[in-house]
N, C-alpha and C positions, 0 to 999 in steps of 0.2 A: 659330916654327912648328912643330916637332916636338911639342911640349906641346899646342898647340892641336889638331895632326890626333889625339892621343893621345884627346883628350875625347871625340870622335865616331866612335872606333872601334868597328864593331859588336860587337866580343869583348868589350866593357866590361864588360857585366852578367855574362858567363859569368866574370869574373876576380874577382866578390865576395868568394868565400871568401877569399882573399889579401890583402883590404884590411883596416885596422885594424876591430878587433871593433866599436868604437863607431858606424863610420861604416857598417859592412856592416848591423848591425842596424837603422841608420834606414832604409837602403835597401832592406833586405828586408822589414821590418815593418811597412809603412805608417805612419799618425799615432800619434804618442806621447801618451798621455793620463795624467796624474797627477791630474787633477781627480777622479774617480770614485772609488767606495768601494773601495778597492783590497784590503784584507784580505776581503771578500767575493768579489770576483774571482778571488782568490787560490785561496779555499776551494772555489770552482766548479770553475774550472779543475783543480785538484789531485783532485775528486772526494773532498773531505773532508767527512764527515757531521756536520753543526751540531746543536748541542742548540738546541732551539725558546726562542725569545725571547731568544736571548743577543746582546750586542754581540762586535765581533771588532775585533782589531789584528793588523797583520801583525809578526812578529817576526823579524829577520835575525840572524845573527851577524856582528861587525864586528871590525876590529883596531883599537885604541887605541895610541897612541904618543905620547911626550913629545916636544914641541917648543918648545924655550927653557922658557918659564914655564907654557906652556899645553898640555894635552891635545886631541890632535886624532883624528878616526877616518876610517877608509878602510874600503870593501867590498872584501873579497878577490875576485880577477878570478876569475870562475868558481867551481869548488869549491876552489883554490889546494890541489891535492892533498889536499883532506878527504876520505876515504874514507866510505863508507856506515856502516861500524860506528862510526867516529869521531864524525860526526854524531849518531848515535843516543845515544851515550854522553853527549854534550854536552847533548842534550836531556833524558836522564834526569837530567843533573847541574841542572839549571835548572828542572825540573818541582817540586820541593819548595817552592821560594821563591814561585812563583805559588801552589800551592796553599794555602800559607800564608793569603793573601789571598783565598781562596774561588774563586781563577781557575784556568783550565784550559789547559796549553801544548800543543798538537796539531803534531803531523807534516804537513808540506806538502810539499815538495820540498827533498831536500838540506839544505842551511843555511838554507831559508827556512820559517819556520814560521809557526803561527798562536796568538792568546791567546783564548779566550773568556772573556767576561764576564758573570757574570748580570746581568739587567735590574734587579735589586732591589740590585745593588751601589750603594754610597755615591758612586762615582765616576761614575756614567754620567750623571747629572743635569746635571754642569759639563763633562763631558769633550766635546770636539767634533772635528772632524779638524783643525782649527785649532791644536788644543792640540799638536800635534806637528809636526815639521819634516821637510819631504818628503827622501827619501835622498839624492836628485840633488844637491839644494841643500846639504843636510848634510855631504856628503864632504869633507872638508879644512878644515871650519869649526871653531874652538876649541869644545870638548864642551861647555861651560859656556853658549855662545850657542845651541846648537843643542838644547839638552835642552827639555822641555816646561816650560812657563811657569806661572805664576800660583800659588793657592792648591790647586788641584787637580792641578796639576804636582808639587806636593810628594811626593805619594804614589807616583807614576811615578818620580820622580829616586830616590826611597828603595829602589824594587823595582830600579832598573836598577843602583844601587848595590852591593846584595846580590848580584845577578847577577854583577857584576863580581869581587867575592871570592871567589864560587864557581868560576867561570872561571878566575881565577888561579892555585887551588889543584887544578883538575882534572889528573887524570895524563894524559888526552889532550894537553892542551897543555904539560906537562911534557916528554912524548915529542917532540911538534913542535918544541921548543926545541932538545932534543939531536939531531934531524935538521935543523936549520937550518931549519925552515919557519914562516911566519908563523903567529902565536897567534892564537886566535879568543877574545879575552878580554873582549868586551862584548857587548849586544845592541843594536840599533834597534828602536823602536816607533813605526809610524807606519800610515797608510792607515784610520784609523778607520772601522768602519762598523756602521750601526745594523741592528735585525731587520728593519725596513721596507725600508732598501736590500736586504738580503740577498734578501728575498722578491721584489723587483722585478727580480732578475735570474735568477729561476728559468727564465725560459722564452729565455733567452739561450744561443747557442752560445759555450760558454768552453773554451779549451785551456790546457795550460802548453805554453810553446813550446820546442823542440827548437833551441836557438840552431845548433847544428851541422850541422843540415837545415832550417832555418827556410824557405827558398823553398820545398822540396818539400813541406813540411806545411801551408803555406798554401795553395798551389795546390790539394793533394789536398782540404781541407777546405772550400775555398771552392765547390767543384761543388755541395753541398747546403745551403748557408747562404746568405742574403742580406746578413747582417753577420757578421763573425767576428772574436771578441775573443781574442787571443792573449795571455797572461800569463806574465810574466818577472820576475825580481828588478827590472829596470829600469823595469817599470810595465806599462801594459794597451796592448797594438798592435791598433788597430781597422783589420779590413779590409772596405771595402765591395763590393758585385757589379760596380760600375762600375771598380773597380781591377784586374777579372782581365786586360785588355788587356796589362798590364804583364808578365805572363806569357808572353803571345804573344810579346811582344818578346825576352824574356829566350831563348826556344826559339830564334827567329830567329838571336840572338847566338851560338848553339853551332855554326851553320855555320861553312863553312870560313873564315879569318880574311880580311877584305879587306885588300887590298894597296893602299896609296895611294902613287903615283910621284910625287915631289916633285922639280922642275927647279930 
């Protein structure tokens, strides 16, 4: 009975910041959608100026680790102690590998980047969003099963392998090993977006989500928007005007706690 009473406690929403991060995000940030052109959404949310007529990929730093006879990947929680200068140095380390393939690596937010691919590039005709594995599904999978497949996937796999070599020898990661921190020894590519998809989002309200203050940010930005999209490393969170009642409920929850007497 005490557990049932807790579920209906009016102060529940006020306690959101103390809940596990994954659950707090889902309660705070509306409906998660990974079916959208996530690289384009990330670019607009982070205010990145895009080259015209370029395709985009989301690029995330990851941690690769051996597991018996397989290699698996995980996405570090938050920045996992990665300072802004470390992220910038790792970005600079990766840029030449992509530049050799006529691709441009762009900074978006922290360890979350973007890759700009010219429309004339040989990979654009055969690459689609389904060429890549969604990061939420890829996490914990064997690396060889989650990597891009098919003939066009060969170039992407080669690039990913070259980046792994560069990151393995990067001074930043050597310093992180000495400090006992998780290394960022790989990148994950996903969220393929076409130039048309980038253009279709130009009139939408997009913001990068401050996960520490997600509820306050959503409530403030919803005042001037019918539909609000917030982007984070987890995906795109969609809020609509009809969801505003949830914030009213949250404000009510901040009142003096309700006392339930159980005989």
